[in-house]
N, C-alpha and C positions, 0 to 999 in steps of 0.2 A: 455510465458508458464504459467505463473500465474496471468496474468494480468486479466482475466475474474473473477477469484476468488476475486482478490484485489477489483474489483468494486463490486462484488456482497456483499462481507463482509463490505466494506464501506456504501453501501447504507443500508444494514440490521441495521447498528448501529443507535440508536435512540437518539436524532432526526436526521434525515437524514444528514449525514455528507458529506460536499462538498469536492471536491478535494484539495481546498485551505486549509481547515481544517485539512484533511490528512497530507499534506505537512507541515502545523506547527507543528504538533505532531511528525512528523519524524525528524524535525529539532530539537525539543525538546530532541529527543532521540538520537542526535548526528549526523544525516544524513545531508548532504548539498543536499537537493532536494527541488524544487519548484512545484508549481500547474502545469507547464508545463510538469515536469519529471513525476509527478504522471499520467497526461493525457496519456503520452507516454507509460508509464509502462501498463495502463489499455487496451490501444488499441494493445498492443503486439509490438510497436515499437521500445521498449527500453529495453535492456538486465538488469536483475536484478541480483546483486551480492549475495552472501551468507550473507554477512553482512547487505545488504538492506532487504533480505528475513527475516532474523531474526527479524530485526526491524519492518517490517512490520506486522509479526505474533504478536508480542508484543503490538504493538499499536492497532491493529485489533482484540485483545482478541481471537486469533486463534493459531493453530499449524502450524509449516513450512509444515507439510503434508496436513493440509487443504488447504493451499495456492497451493499445488503442484497437488491436485487432478484433 
C-alpha cells in the first residue's frame, strides 16, 4: 500500500539513498529489517506494520499520511 511512496521518498533524499542505507537507518530506529525487506516493501510484496510505518515516516522525514497517500 505504501511501497511506492517509500521508494519515492527514499529516492528524493539527497544524496540518493540506497535500500541498504534505508534498512540501516530503520535498524538504528529499532526495527529488524534488511535490504531485502525494504525491497519487498517497495515492490508491495511485504505487509508493513503500524510500528514500521511510523519508523519509516520518521526516517524518511515524512508523515504517516505521506506514506499512505
